[in-house]
N, C-alpha and C positions, 0 to 999 in steps of 0.2 A: 604623440604631444604629450607634454605633462602638465600632470592634473594641478588645478588653481585651487589652494584653498583660501577660505575663506571665515571668519566669526563675524557676526553681528555683532558690535558694543552695543549700539541705543536705536531705535526707532526716532528721529524726530518728528515724523507728519506724513499724512498724506496726501500731494498737491492733486492725481487725480484718480478716475476709476474708471477703467475701461468696462464696454460692454461685456466683454469676454472674462470680466470677474481682477484682468491684472489692476495691480494699484504703482503709481507712480510716487516713491515716498524718499525722502532724505532720511538716509541713515548713518551713523560711523559704525565703517566696516575696518579689520583687518585682515590685511591682504597675505597670504603666506606670510603669517605670524611677524608682521611690520607692524610698525606704529599705524595706529587707527585711522584711517581719514575720514570725509566729510563725500557721500557718494547719493547721487541722486541716478536711480536708474528704474525700469518698470520690475515686478513680481507678481510670477504666477500666485493663485492664492496658495495659502499653505507654505510659499515659497520654493515651490517644487524646483522652477527654471527662474531665470532671469535673462531681462535683456540687455542690450547695450548702454551704456550710461556713463557719464562722466565724475570724476574721484577728483576730489578736489584740497588739499593740503587748507589747513588751518588760515593762514596767510592770504591766500587764495578767494578763503569764504567769505574773509573777513571784507576784502575789494570787494566782492562780489556784492557784501552787502550794502557796502559804501555807494557802489552805483545804483541798487535797485533804491538806496532810501533818496536818490539825486532824481532818482524818475517819476515826469509825472504822471500815473497812470489812473 
């Protein structure tokens, strides 16, 4: 299986932290030297491992922001 390369460009914030120390974060990540995208996933302490997540384009992130702003939470 091919190795997936990534570079964290920016960490915007932490959404939650598990009892094991993993944090769910919103980050900007460049996957395989491509244009950075917005990424929400869990990270182990010191970024040793990562969990499954969701990657969003700028347009998708804007749409998500609009949806969240329209919600009554």
